[in-house]
All heavy atoms as a GROMACS GRO file, in nm:
protein
  630
    1MET      N    1   4.913   7.083  11.374
    1MET     CA    2   4.816   6.981  11.344
    1MET      C    3   4.750   7.005  11.209
    1MET      O    4   4.726   6.912  11.133
    1MET     CB    5   4.712   6.977  11.457
    1MET     CG    6   4.609   6.872  11.441
    1MET     SD    7   4.679   6.710  11.472
    1MET     CE    8   4.536   6.611  11.468
    2SER      N    9   4.719   7.131  11.179
    2SER     CA   10   4.655   7.162  11.052
    2SER      C   11   4.750   7.136  10.935
    2SER      O   12   4.705   7.104  10.825
    2SER     CB   13   4.605   7.306  11.049
    2SER     OG   14   4.715   7.395  11.060
    3GLU      N   15   4.881   7.149  10.959
    3GLU     CA   16   4.978   7.118  10.853
    3GLU      C   17   4.976   6.969  10.821
    3GLU      O   18   4.988   6.929  10.706
    3GLU     CB   19   5.118   7.160  10.896
    3GLU     CG   20   5.138   7.309  10.907
    3GLU     CD   21   5.276   7.344  10.961
    3GLU    OE1   22   5.361   7.252  10.975
    3GLU    OE2   23   5.298   7.461  10.989
    4LEU      N   24   4.959   6.887  10.925
    4LEU     CA   25   4.954   6.743  10.905
    4LEU      C   26   4.830   6.704  10.825
    4LEU      O   27   4.837   6.623  10.732
    4LEU     CB   28   4.954   6.671  11.041
    4LEU     CG   29   4.950   6.518  11.034
    4LEU    CD1   30   5.075   6.464  10.966
    4LEU    CD2   31   4.934   6.460  11.173
    5ILE      N   32   4.716   6.763  10.858
    5ILE     CA   33   4.592   6.732  10.788
    5ILE      C   34   4.598   6.781  10.643
    5ILE      O   35   4.541   6.719  10.554
    5ILE     CB   36   4.472   6.793  10.863
    5ILE    CG1   37   4.458   6.725  10.999
    5ILE    CG2   38   4.343   6.780  10.784
    5ILE    CD1   39   4.352   6.786  11.088
    6ALA      N   40   4.666   6.888  10.617
    6ALA     CA   41   4.678   6.942  10.482
    6ALA      C   42   4.777   6.864  10.396
    6ALA      O   43   4.777   6.878  10.274
    6ALA     CB   44   4.720   7.089  10.488
    7ASN      N   45   4.856   6.778  10.457
    7ASN     CA   46   4.957   6.701  10.386
    7ASN      C   47   4.887   6.596  10.297
    7ASN      O   48   4.809   6.514  10.346
    7ASN     CB   49   5.049   6.632  10.486
    7ASN     CG   50   5.164   6.561  10.421
    7ASN    OD1   51   5.164   6.536  10.303
    7ASN    ND2   52   5.264   6.529  10.502
    8PRO      N   53   4.915   6.594  10.166
    8PRO     CA   54   4.851   6.498  10.076
    8PRO      C   55   4.881   6.352  10.111
    8PRO      O   56   4.796   6.264  10.095
    8PRO     CB   57   4.907   6.532   9.938
    8PRO     CG   58   4.961   6.669   9.949
    8PRO     CD   59   4.998   6.689  10.093
    9THR      N   60   4.999   6.325  10.163
    9THR     CA   61   5.034   6.189  10.202
    9THR      C   62   4.946   6.144  10.319
    9THR      O   63   4.893   6.032  10.319
    9THR     CB   64   5.182   6.180  10.241
    9THR    OG1   65   5.262   6.227  10.133
    9THR    CG2   66   5.220   6.037  10.274
   10PHE      N   67   4.928   6.230  10.416
   10PHE     CA   68   4.841   6.199  10.530
   10PHE      C   69   4.698   6.178  10.483
   10PHE      O   70   4.629   6.086  10.528
   10PHE     CB   71   4.847   6.310  10.634
   10PHE     CG   72   4.752   6.288  10.749
   10PHE    CD1   73   4.784   6.199  10.850
   10PHE    CD2   74   4.630   6.355  10.754
   10PHE    CE1   75   4.696   6.177  10.955
   10PHE    CE2   76   4.543   6.334  10.858
   10PHE     CZ   77   4.576   6.244  10.960
   11GLN      N   78   4.650   6.262  10.393
   11GLN     CA   79   4.515   6.249  10.342
   11GLN      C   80   4.496   6.115  10.269
   11GLN      O   81   4.394   6.049  10.283
   11GLN     CB   82   4.481   6.365  10.248
   11GLN     CG   83   4.467   6.497  10.320
   11GLN     CD   84   4.446   6.613  10.225
   11GLN    OE1   85   4.458   6.599  10.103
   11GLN    NE2   86   4.413   6.729  10.281
   12ALA      N   87   4.596   6.074  10.192
   12ALA     CA   88   4.589   5.946  10.119
   12ALA      C   89   4.586   5.829  10.217
   12ALA      O   90   4.508   5.735  10.201
   12ALA     CB   91   4.706   5.933  10.023
   13ILE      N   92   4.671   5.836  10.320
   13ILE     CA   93   4.674   5.728  10.420
   13ILE      C   94   4.542   5.723  10.496
   13ILE      O   95   4.487   5.616  10.521
   13ILE     CB   96   4.794   5.746  10.514
   13ILE    CG1   97   4.925   5.720  10.437
   13ILE    CG2   98   4.784   5.652  10.634
   13ILE    CD1   99   5.050   5.754  10.513
   14ALA      N  100   4.488   5.838  10.532
   14ALA     CA  101   4.361   5.843  10.604
   14ALA      C  102   4.247   5.789  10.517
   14ALA      O  103   4.162   5.712  10.564
   14ALA     CB  104   4.331   5.985  10.650
   15ALA      N  105   4.247   5.826  10.391
   15ALA     CA  106   4.143   5.776  10.299
   15ALA      C  107   4.154   5.626  10.282
   15ALA      O  108   4.052   5.555  10.280
   15ALA     CB  109   4.154   5.846  10.164
   16LEU      N  110   4.275   5.574  10.273
   16LEU     CA  111   4.295   5.430  10.260
   16LEU      C  112   4.247   5.357  10.386
   16LEU      O  113   4.184   5.252  10.378
   16LEU     CB  114   4.443   5.399  10.234
   16LEU     CG  115   4.478   5.253  10.213
   16LEU    CD1  116   4.405   5.195  10.093
   16LEU    CD2  117   4.629   5.237  10.196
   17ALA      N  118   4.275   5.415  10.502
   17ALA     CA  119   4.230   5.354  10.628
   17ALA      C  120   4.078   5.351  10.635
   17ALA      O  121   4.018   5.249  10.674
   17ALA     CB  122   4.289   5.430  10.747
   18VAL      N  123   4.014   5.459  10.597
   18VAL     CA  124   3.867   5.464  10.596
   18VAL      C  125   3.812   5.361  10.497
   18VAL      O  126   3.715   5.290  10.527
   18VAL     CB  127   3.818   5.607  10.562
   18VAL    CG1  128   3.668   5.608  10.535
   18VAL    CG2  129   3.852   5.702  10.675
   19LEU      N  130   3.873   5.350  10.382
   19LEU     CA  131   3.830   5.252  10.282
   19LEU      C  132   3.844   5.110  10.335
   19LEU      O  133   3.753   5.028  10.319
   19LEU     CB  134   3.911   5.270  10.153
   19LEU     CG  135   3.878   5.172  10.040
   19LEU    CD1  136   3.735   5.191   9.993
   19LEU    CD2  137   3.976   5.188   9.927
   20LEU      N  138   3.956   5.079  10.399
   20LEU     CA  139   3.976   4.945  10.454
   20LEU      C  140   3.873   4.912  10.563
   20LEU      O  141   3.821   4.800  10.569
   20LEU     CB  142   4.118   4.931  10.508
   20LEU     CG  143   4.229   4.924  10.402
   20LEU    CD1  144   4.366   4.925  10.469
   20LEU    CD2  145   4.212   4.802  10.315
   21VAL      N  146   3.842   5.009  10.647
   21VAL     CA  147   3.741   4.987  10.751
   21VAL      C  148   3.605   4.964  10.687
   21VAL      O  149   3.531   4.873  10.727
   21VAL     CB  150   3.738   5.106  10.850
   21VAL    CG1  151   3.616   5.100  10.940
   21VAL    CG2  152   3.866   5.110  10.932
   22ALA      N  153   3.571   5.040  10.584
   22ALA     CA  154   3.442   5.024  10.517
   22ALA      C  155   3.433   4.887  10.450
   22ALA      O  156   3.329   4.820  10.456
   22ALA     CB  157   3.422   5.135  10.414
   23VAL      N  158   3.541   4.841  10.387
   23VAL     CA  159   3.542   4.710  10.324
   23VAL      C  160   3.526   4.600  10.428
   23VAL      O  161   3.450   4.505  10.410
   23VAL     CB  162   3.671   4.690  10.240
   23VAL    CG1  163   3.688   4.545  10.198
   23VAL    CG2  164   3.668   4.780  10.119
   24TYR      N  165   3.594   4.613  10.540
   24TYR     CA  166   3.584   4.514  10.647
   24TYR      C  167   3.441   4.506  10.702
   24TYR      O  168   3.386   4.398  10.719
   24TYR     CB  169   3.682   4.546  10.759
   24TYR     CG  170   3.671   4.452  10.876
   24TYR    CD1  171   3.723   4.323  10.869
   24TYR    CD2  172   3.606   4.490  10.993
   24TYR    CE1  173   3.711   4.236  10.976
   24TYR    CE2  174   3.592   4.403  11.100
   24TYR     CZ  175   3.646   4.276  11.091
   24TYR     OH  176   3.633   4.189  11.196
   25VAL      N  177   3.382   4.621  10.728
   25VAL     CA  178   3.245   4.624  10.780
   25VAL      C  179   3.149   4.564  10.677
   25VAL      O  180   3.061   4.484  10.711
   25VAL     CB  181   3.203   4.768  10.818
   25VAL    CG1  182   3.054   4.778  10.846
   25VAL    CG2  183   3.283   4.815  10.938
   26GLY      N  184   3.166   4.599  10.552
   26GLY     CA  185   3.082   4.542  10.446
   26GLY      C  186   3.097   4.392  10.437
   26GLY      O  187   2.998   4.320  10.421
   27PHE      N  188   3.218   4.343  10.448
   27PHE     CA  189   3.243   4.198  10.445
   27PHE      C  190   3.173   4.129  10.560
   27PHE      O  191   3.110   4.024  10.542
   27PHE     CB  192   3.394   4.173  10.450
   27PHE     CG  193   3.431   4.028  10.451
   27PHE    CD1  194   3.425   3.953  10.334
   27PHE    CD2  195   3.470   3.966  10.568
   27PHE    CE1  196   3.458   3.819  10.336
   27PHE    CE2  197   3.503   3.832  10.571
   27PHE     CZ  198   3.498   3.758  10.453
   28GLN      N  199   3.180   4.186  10.679
   28GLN     CA  200   3.115   4.126  10.796
   28GLN      C  201   2.963   4.123  10.778
   28GLN      O  202   2.898   4.024  10.813
   28GLN     CB  203   3.153   4.202  10.923
   28GLN     CG  204   3.297   4.188  10.963
   28GLN     CD  205   3.335   4.043  10.991
   28GLN    OE1  206   3.259   3.968  11.051
   28GLN    NE2  207   3.452   4.003  10.946
   29VAL      N  208   2.906   4.229  10.724
   29VAL     CA  209   2.762   4.233  10.702
   29VAL      C  210   2.720   4.126  10.602
   29VAL      O  211   2.624   4.053  10.623
   29VAL     CB  212   2.719   4.374  10.654
   29VAL    CG1  213   2.576   4.374  10.602
   29VAL    CG2  214   2.734   4.475  10.766
   30VAL      N  215   2.794   4.114  10.493
   30VAL     CA  216   2.762   4.014  10.391
   30VAL      C  217   2.773   3.873  10.448
   30VAL      O  218   2.687   3.788  10.423
   30VAL     CB  219   2.853   4.031  10.267
   30VAL    CG1  220   2.842   3.911  10.174
   30VAL    CG2  221   2.819   4.159  10.193
   31MET      N  222   2.875   3.846  10.526
   31MET     CA  223   2.891   3.712  10.584
   31MET      C  224   2.777   3.679  10.680
   31MET      O  225   2.727   3.567  10.681
   31MET     CB  226   3.026   3.700  10.655
   31MET     CG  227   3.145   3.705  10.560
   31MET     SD  228   3.137   3.583  10.427
   31MET     CE  229   3.156   3.433  10.519
   32ARG      N  230   2.734   3.775  10.759
   32ARG     CA  231   2.622   3.749  10.851
   32ARG      C  232   2.493   3.727  10.776
   32ARG      O  233   2.413   3.640  10.811
   32ARG     CB  234   2.607   3.862  10.951
   32ARG     CG  235   2.720   3.861  11.052
   32ARG     CD  236   2.701   3.960  11.160
   32ARG     NE  237   2.821   3.958  11.244
   32ARG     CZ  238   2.834   4.026  11.354
   32ARG    NH1  239   2.735   4.101  11.396
   32ARG    NH2  240   2.944   4.020  11.424
   33LEU      N  241   2.468   3.805  10.671
   33LEU     CA  242   2.348   3.785  10.591
   33LEU      C  243   2.353   3.650  10.520
   33LEU      O  244   2.252   3.580  10.511
   33LEU     CB  245   2.333   3.898  10.488
   33LEU     CG  246   2.292   4.032  10.543
   33LEU    CD1  247   2.295   4.138  10.434
   33LEU    CD2  248   2.154   4.026  10.606
   34ARG      N  249   2.470   3.615  10.471
   34ARG     CA  250   2.486   3.487  10.402
   34ARG      C  251   2.460   3.371  10.498
   34ARG      O  252   2.391   3.276  10.464
   34ARG     CB  253   2.627   3.477  10.344
   34ARG     CG  254   2.653   3.352  10.268
   34ARG     CD  255   2.791   3.358  10.203
   34ARG     NE  256   2.819   3.232  10.141
   34ARG     CZ  257   2.919   3.152  10.173
   34ARG    NH1  258   3.003   3.189  10.266
   34ARG    NH2  259   2.936   3.038  10.112
   35ASP      N  260   2.512   3.380  10.619
   35ASP     CA  261   2.490   3.275  10.718
   35ASP      C  262   2.342   3.262  10.752
   35ASP      O  263   2.291   3.152  10.766
   35ASP     CB  264   2.570   3.302  10.846
   35ASP     CG  265   2.719   3.282  10.827
   35ASP    OD1  266   2.758   3.217  10.727
   35ASP    OD2  267   2.795   3.331  10.912
   36SER      N  268   2.273   3.375  10.762
   36SER     CA  269   2.131   3.368  10.798
   36SER      C  270   2.048   3.311  10.684
   36SER      O  271   1.949   3.242  10.710
   36SER     CB  272   2.078   3.505  10.838
   36SER     OG  273   2.077   3.593  10.728
   37THR      N  274   2.086   3.334  10.560
   37THR     CA  275   2.010   3.277  10.449
   37THR      C  276   2.039   3.130  10.433
   37THR      O  277   1.952   3.054  10.391
   37THR     CB  278   2.037   3.350  10.317
   37THR    OG1  279   2.176   3.346  10.287
   37THR    CG2  280   1.990   3.494  10.323
   38ILE      N  281   2.159   3.087  10.464
   38ILE     CA  282   2.192   2.944  10.455
   38ILE      C  283   2.114   2.867  10.559
   38ILE      O  284   2.068   2.756  10.534
   38ILE     CB  285   2.344   2.923  10.471
   38ILE    CG1  286   2.417   2.973  10.347
   38ILE    CG2  287   2.376   2.776  10.495
   38ILE    CD1  288   2.567   2.972  10.359
   39LYS      N  289   2.094   2.928  10.676
   39LYS     CA  290   2.022   2.861  10.784
   39LYS      C  291   1.871   2.865  10.764
   39LYS      O  292   1.796   2.808  10.841
   39LYS     CB  293   2.057   2.926  10.918
   39LYS     CG  294   2.201   2.903  10.958
   39LYS     CD  295   2.234   2.975  11.085
   39LYS     CE  296   2.380   2.960  11.119
   39LYS     NZ  297   2.419   3.039  11.234
   40ALA      N  298   1.824   2.934  10.660
   40ALA     CA  299   1.681   2.944  10.635
   40ALA      C  300   1.623   2.805  10.609
   40ALA      O  301   1.693   2.711  10.572
   40ALA     CB  302   1.655   3.036  10.516
   41ASP      N  303   1.494   2.795  10.626
   41ASP     CA  304   1.426   2.667  10.613
   41ASP      C  305   1.415   2.627  10.466
   41ASP      O  306   1.318   2.656  10.399
   41ASP     CB  307   1.288   2.674  10.675
   41ASP     CG  308   1.217   2.541  10.675
   41ASP    OD1  309   1.284   2.437  10.667
   41ASP    OD2  310   1.094   2.541  10.683
   42ASN      N  311   1.519   2.563  10.413
   42ASN     CA  312   1.517   2.519  10.275
   42ASN      C  313   1.544   2.370  10.265
   42ASN      O  314   1.592   2.321  10.165
   42ASN     CB  315   1.616   2.599  10.191
   42ASN     CG  316   1.757   2.590  10.243
   42ASN    OD1  317   1.784   2.521  10.340
   42ASN    ND2  318   1.848   2.659  10.179
   43ASN      N  319   1.512   2.298  10.369
   43ASN     CA  320   1.527   2.154  10.372
   43ASN      C  321   1.424   2.093  10.278
   43ASN      O  322   1.306   2.125  10.284
   43ASN     CB  323   1.508   2.103  10.515
   43ASN     CG  324   1.543   1.959  10.531
   43ASN    OD1  325   1.564   1.888  10.435
   43ASN    ND2  326   1.548   1.915  10.655
   44VAL      N  327   1.466   2.005  10.189
   44VAL     CA  328   1.378   1.949  10.087
   44VAL      C  329   1.261   1.874  10.149
   44VAL      O  330   1.146   1.888  10.104
   44VAL     CB  331   1.459   1.857   9.991
   44VAL    CG1  332   1.367   1.786   9.894
   44VAL    CG2  333   1.563   1.937   9.917
   45GLU      N  334   1.286   1.798  10.253
   45GLU     CA  335   1.177   1.723  10.316
   45GLU      C  336   1.073   1.817  10.377
   45GLU      O  337   0.952   1.794  10.364
   45GLU     CB  338   1.231   1.628  10.424
   45GLU     CG  339   1.314   1.514  10.369
   45GLU     CD  340   1.459   1.551  10.342
   45GLU    OE1  341   1.505   1.655  10.393
   45GLU    OE2  342   1.524   1.478  10.266
   46ASP      N  343   1.119   1.924  10.442
   46ASP     CA  344   1.026   2.021  10.500
   46ASP      C  345   0.946   2.091  10.391
   46ASP      O  346   0.825   2.111  10.405
   46ASP     CB  347   1.101   2.123  10.584
   46ASP     CG  348   1.160   2.065  10.710
   46ASP    OD1  349   1.114   1.957  10.753
   46ASP    OD2  350   1.252   2.127  10.767
   47LEU      N  351   1.014   2.130  10.284
   47LEU     CA  352   0.944   2.195  10.174
   47LEU      C  353   0.840   2.103  10.112
   47LEU      O  354   0.727   2.143  10.084
   47LEU     CB  355   1.044   2.241  10.068
   47LEU     CG  356   1.133   2.359  10.105
   47LEU    CD1  357   1.241   2.381  10.001
   47LEU    CD2  358   1.051   2.484  10.123
   48THR      N  359   0.879   1.977  10.092
   48THR     CA  360   0.787   1.881  10.033
   48THR      C  361   0.663   1.864  10.120
   48THR      O  362   0.550   1.864  10.071
   48THR     CB  363   0.856   1.745  10.011
   48THR    OG1  364   0.970   1.765   9.927
   48THR    CG2  365   0.764   1.646   9.945
   49SER      N  366   0.683   1.850  10.250
   49SER     CA  367   0.568   1.832  10.339
   49SER      C  368   0.481   1.958  10.341
   49SER      O  369   0.357   1.948  10.346
   49SER     CB  370   0.613   1.795  10.480
   49SER     OG  371   0.684   1.900  10.540
   50ASN      N  372   0.541   2.075  10.333
   50ASN     CA  373   0.463   2.199  10.327
   50ASN      C  374   0.379   2.205  10.200
   50ASN      O  375   0.262   2.244  10.203
   50ASN     CB  376   0.554   2.322  10.335
   50ASN     CG  377   0.613   2.341  10.472
   50ASN    OD1  378   0.567   2.285  10.570
   50ASN    ND2  379   0.719   2.421  10.479
   51PHE      N  380   0.438   2.166  10.087
   51PHE     CA  381   0.364   2.167   9.961
   51PHE      C  382   0.255   2.060   9.960
   51PHE      O  383   0.146   2.081   9.906
   51PHE     CB  384   0.458   2.150   9.842
   51PHE     CG  385   0.538   2.275   9.812
   51PHE    CD1  386   0.676   2.270   9.810
   51PHE    CD2  387   0.476   2.396   9.786
   51PHE    CE1  388   0.750   2.384   9.783
   51PHE    CE2  389   0.548   2.510   9.759
   51PHE     CZ  390   0.686   2.504   9.758
   52GLU      N  391   0.281   1.945  10.022
   52GLU     CA  392   0.177   1.842  10.032
   52GLU      C  393   0.059   1.892  10.116
   52GLU      O  394  -0.056   1.866  10.084
   52GLU     CB  395   0.236   1.713  10.091
   52GLU     CG  396   0.326   1.640   9.994
   52GLU     CD  397   0.400   1.523  10.056
   52GLU    OE1  398   0.399   1.510  10.181
   52GLU    OE2  399   0.459   1.446   9.980
   53GLU      N  400   0.090   1.964  10.223
   53GLU     CA  401  -0.016   2.021  10.305
   53GLU      C  402  -0.096   2.123  10.226
   53GLU      O  403  -0.219   2.128  10.236
   53GLU     CB  404   0.046   2.086  10.429
   53GLU     CG  405  -0.056   2.139  10.527
   53GLU     CD  406   0.010   2.196  10.652
   53GLU    OE1  407   0.115   2.144  10.694
   53GLU    OE2  408  -0.046   2.294  10.705
   54MET      N  409  -0.026   2.204  10.146
   54MET     CA  410  -0.097   2.301  10.061
   54MET      C  411  -0.188   2.230   9.961
   54MET      O  412  -0.298   2.278   9.932
   54MET     CB  413   0.004   2.390   9.987
   54MET     CG  414   0.076   2.489  10.075
   54MET     SD  415   0.205   2.580   9.988
   54MET     CE  416   0.107   2.680   9.877
   55CYS      N  417  -0.143   2.116   9.910
   55CYS     CA  418  -0.224   2.039   9.818
   55CYS      C  419  -0.348   1.986   9.889
   55CYS      O  420  -0.459   1.990   9.833
   55CYS     CB  421  -0.142   1.925   9.759
   55CYS     SG  422  -0.228   1.831   9.631
   56LEU      N  423  -0.332   1.938  10.012
   56LEU     CA  424  -0.447   1.888  10.088
   56LEU      C  425  -0.548   1.999  10.118
   56LEU      O  426  -0.669   1.975  10.123
   56LEU     CB  427  -0.401   1.823  10.218
   56LEU     CG  428  -0.324   1.692  10.205
   56LEU    CD1  429  -0.271   1.648  10.341
   56LEU    CD2  430  -0.413   1.584  10.145
   57GLU      N  431  -0.498   2.119  10.136
   57GLU     CA  432  -0.585   2.233  10.165
   57GLU      C  433  -0.650   2.288  10.038
   57GLU      O  434  -0.736   2.374  10.045
   57GLU     CB  435  -0.507   2.343  10.235
   57GLU     CG  436  -0.462   2.306  10.374
   57GLU     CD  437  -0.369   2.408  10.436
   57GLU    OE1  438  -0.332   2.508  10.369
   57GLU    OE2  439  -0.333   2.391  10.554
   58GLY      N  440  -0.606   2.241   9.922
   58GLY     CA  441  -0.664   2.287   9.796
   58GLY      C  442  -0.593   2.404   9.734
   58GLY      O  443  -0.639   2.459   9.633
   59ASP      N  444  -0.481   2.446   9.791
   59ASP     CA  445  -0.406   2.559   9.734
   59ASP      C  446  -0.327   2.517   9.610
   59ASP      O  447  -0.296   2.602   9.525
   59ASP     CB  448  -0.311   2.617   9.838
   59ASP     CG  449  -0.385   2.679   9.956
   59ASP    OD1  450  -0.500   2.724   9.936
   59ASP    OD2  451  -0.329   2.682  10.067
   60LEU      N  452  -0.294   2.390   9.600
   60LEU     CA  453  -0.222   2.334   9.485
   60LEU      C  454  -0.300   2.213   9.434
   60LEU      O  455  -0.366   2.145   9.511
   60LEU     CB  456  -0.081   2.286   9.524
   60LEU     CG  457   0.020   2.388   9.571
   60LEU    CD1  458   0.146   2.318   9.620
   60LEU    CD2  459   0.055   2.484   9.460
   61ASP      N  460  -0.288   2.186   9.304
   61ASP     CA  461  -0.346   2.062   9.255
   61ASP      C  462  -0.237   1.957   9.243
   61ASP      O  463  -0.118   1.984   9.263
   61ASP     CB  464  -0.423   2.082   9.124
   61ASP     CG  465  -0.335   2.132   9.009
   61ASP    OD1  466  -0.213   2.110   9.015
   61ASP    OD2  467  -0.389   2.190   8.914
   62GLU      N  468  -0.276   1.834   9.211
   62GLU     CA  469  -0.181   1.721   9.206
   62GLU      C  470  -0.071   1.744   9.103
   62GLU      O  471   0.045   1.710   9.125
   62GLU     CB  472  -0.256   1.591   9.176
   62GLU     CG  473  -0.345   1.544   9.289
   62GLU     CD  474  -0.266   1.500   9.412
   62GLU    OE1  475  -0.153   1.449   9.397
   62GLU    OE2  476  -0.318   1.520   9.523
   63ALA      N  477  -0.106   1.801   8.988
   63ALA     CA  478  -0.006   1.824   8.882
   63ALA      C  479   0.100   1.924   8.930
   63ALA      O  480   0.220   1.904   8.906
   63ALA     CB  481  -0.073   1.874   8.756
   64GLU      N  482   0.056   2.029   8.997
   64GLU     CA  483   0.152   2.128   9.049
   64GLU      C  484   0.242   2.064   9.154
   64GLU      O  485   0.362   2.090   9.156
   64GLU     CB  486   0.077   2.247   9.108
   64GLU     CG  487   0.005   2.332   9.006
   64GLU     CD  488  -0.084   2.437   9.068
   64GLU    OE1  489  -0.147   2.407   9.172
   64GLU    OE2  490  -0.090   2.549   9.012
   65LEU      N  491   0.184   1.981   9.240
   65LEU     CA  492   0.262   1.915   9.343
   65LEU      C  493   0.367   1.823   9.282
   65LEU      O  494   0.482   1.822   9.325
   65LEU     CB  495   0.172   1.837   9.439
   65LEU     CG  496   0.242   1.766   9.554
   65LEU    CD1  497   0.315   1.866   9.643
   65LEU    CD2  498   0.142   1.684   9.636
   66ARG      N  499   0.329   1.747   9.179
   66ARG     CA  500   0.427   1.659   9.112
   66ARG      C  501   0.539   1.740   9.049
   66ARG      O  502   0.656   1.703   9.057
   66ARG     CB  503   0.356   1.574   9.005
   66ARG     CG  504   0.281   1.456   9.060
   66ARG     CD  505   0.239   1.360   8.950
   66ARG     NE  506   0.161   1.425   8.844
   66ARG     CZ  507   0.028   1.440   8.845
   66ARG    NH1  508  -0.042   1.395   8.946
   66ARG    NH2  509  -0.033   1.499   8.745
   67GLU      N  510   0.504   1.853   8.987
   67GLU     CA  511   0.606   1.939   8.925
   67GLU      C  512   0.701   1.995   9.031
   67GLU      O  513   0.824   1.997   9.012
   67GLU     CB  514   0.540   2.053   8.849
   67GLU     CG  515   0.639   2.140   8.775
   67GLU     CD  516   0.570   2.249   8.693
   67GLU    OE1  517   0.449   2.239   8.668
   67GLU    OE2  518   0.641   2.343   8.657
   68ILE      N  519   0.647   2.038   9.144
   68ILE     CA  520   0.730   2.090   9.252
   68ILE      C  521   0.823   1.982   9.305
   68ILE      O  522   0.942   2.006   9.326
   68ILE     CB  523   0.642   2.148   9.365
   68ILE    CG1  524   0.575   2.276   9.318
   68ILE    CG2  525   0.723   2.172   9.491
   68ILE    CD1  526   0.467   2.329   9.410
   69LYS      N  527   0.771   1.863   9.324
   69LYS     CA  528   0.854   1.752   9.373
   69LYS      C  529   0.964   1.719   9.274
   69LYS      O  530   1.077   1.689   9.313
   69LYS     CB  531   0.769   1.628   9.400
   69LYS     CG  532   0.686   1.638   9.526
   69LYS     CD  533   0.608   1.510   9.549
   69LYS     CE  534   0.529   1.513   9.677
   69LYS     NZ  535   0.458   1.386   9.701
   70THR      N  536   0.933   1.727   9.144
   70THR     CA  537   1.035   1.702   9.042
   70THR      C  538   1.146   1.807   9.050
   70THR      O  539   1.264   1.774   9.046
   70THR     CB  540   0.972   1.704   8.902
   70THR    OG1  541   0.870   1.604   8.897
   70THR    CG2  542   1.074   1.678   8.794
   71VAL      N  543   1.107   1.933   9.062
   71VAL     CA  544   1.206   2.041   9.070
   71VAL      C  545   1.289   2.027   9.197
   71VAL      O  546   1.412   2.040   9.194
   71VAL     CB  547   1.137   2.179   9.064
   71VAL    CG1  548   1.235   2.290   9.099
   71VAL    CG2  549   1.077   2.201   8.928
   72LEU      N  550   1.225   1.998   9.309
   72LEU     CA  551   1.300   1.981   9.433
   72LEU      C  552   1.395   1.863   9.425
   72LEU      O  553   1.506   1.869   9.476
   72LEU     CB  554   1.204   1.963   9.552
   72LEU     CG  555   1.127   2.087   9.595
   72LEU    CD1  556   1.029   2.052   9.706
   72LEU    CD2  557   1.220   2.197   9.638
   73GLY      N  558   1.353   1.757   9.360
   73GLY     CA  559   1.440   1.641   9.344
   73GLY      C  560   1.562   1.672   9.260
   73GLY      O  561   1.673   1.630   9.290
   74LYS      N  562   1.543   1.752   9.153
   74LYS     CA  563   1.655   1.793   9.068
   74LYS      C  564   1.750   1.883   9.144
   74LYS      O  565   1.871   1.872   9.133
   74LYS     CB  566   1.604   1.865   8.943
   74LYS     CG  567   1.541   1.775   8.842
   74LYS     CD  568   1.494   1.852   8.722
   74LYS     CE  569   1.425   1.763   8.622
   74LYS     NZ  570   1.370   1.838   8.508
   75ASN      N  571   1.696   1.975   9.224
   75ASN     CA  572   1.781   2.065   9.302
   75ASN      C  573   1.859   1.990   9.409
   75ASN      O  574   1.971   2.026   9.441
   75ASN     CB  575   1.698   2.176   9.366
   75ASN     CG  576   1.655   2.281   9.267
   75ASN    OD1  577   1.709   2.288   9.157
   75ASN    ND2  578   1.558   2.359   9.302
   76GLN      N  579   1.799   1.887   9.463
   76GLN     CA  580   1.870   1.809   9.565
   76GLN      C  581   1.983   1.730   9.500
   76GLN      O  582   2.090   1.717   9.555
   76GLN     CB  583   1.773   1.715   9.636
   76GLN     CG  584   1.836   1.642   9.750
   76GLN     CD  585   1.737   1.552   9.823
   76GLN    OE1  586   1.630   1.524   9.772
   76GLN    NE2  587   1.773   1.510   9.940
   77ALA      N  588   1.960   1.677   9.379
   77ALA     CA  589   2.063   1.601   9.312
   77ALA      C  590   2.176   1.689   9.261
   77ALA      O  591   2.291   1.650   9.260
   77ALA     CB  592   2.000   1.524   9.193
   78ASN      N  593   2.144   1.813   9.219
   78ASN     CA  594   2.242   1.906   9.166
   78ASN      C  595   2.229   2.039   9.239
   78ASN      O  596   2.178   2.136   9.183
   78ASN     CB  597   2.221   1.928   9.016
   78ASN     CG  598   2.235   1.801   8.937
   78ASN    OD1  599   2.330   1.726   8.959
   78ASN    ND2  600   2.141   1.775   8.847
   79PRO      N  601   2.276   2.051   9.362
   79PRO     CA  602   2.257   2.174   9.438
   79PRO      C  603   2.330   2.294   9.380
   79PRO      O  604   2.298   2.407   9.412
   79PRO     CB  605   2.309   2.140   9.577
   79PRO     CG  606   2.396   2.023   9.560
   79PRO     CD  607   2.347   1.950   9.438
   80SER      N  608   2.427   2.275   9.292
   80SER     CA  609   2.500   2.388   9.238
   80SER      C  610   2.424   2.455   9.125
   80SER      O  611   2.454   2.567   9.087
   80SER     CB  612   2.637   2.343   9.187
   80SER     OG  613   2.622   2.249   9.083
   81GLU      N  614   2.326   2.388   9.067
   81GLU     CA  615   2.248   2.447   8.958
   81GLU      C  616   2.135   2.529   9.015
   81GLU      O  617   2.070   2.492   9.110
   81GLU     CB  618   2.189   2.337   8.869
   81GLU     CG  619   2.294   2.260   8.793
   81GLU     CD  620   2.230   2.153   8.704
   81GLU    OE1  621   2.107   2.156   8.686
   81GLU    OE2  622   2.304   2.070   8.653
   82ASP      N  623   2.108   2.645   8.956
   82ASP     CA  624   1.996   2.730   8.998
   82ASP      C  625   1.900   2.746   8.885
   82ASP      O  626   1.924   2.762   8.776
   82ASP     CB  627   2.045   2.867   9.045
   82ASP     CG  628   2.109   2.856   9.183
   82ASP    OD1  629   2.059   2.780   9.267
   82ASP    OD2  630   2.207   2.927   9.205
   0.00000   0.00000   0.00000
């Protein structure tokens, strides 16, 4: 058994297998995180109503609210631009 472990070919295959498992696990983690961020509350209507409520509470002024609505409108029209 120790001869097999000392074999460079076996070591290379074992290292490749470990690397493939690590890449697979990393891919699964990234996909789950990506799915959870996509499902986050980023609906334009919900955001707009939240900002309007903040304006009513005095946390934002009218100019800031108009600017936010403009930015949200642009993002909705061109979702690929950041």
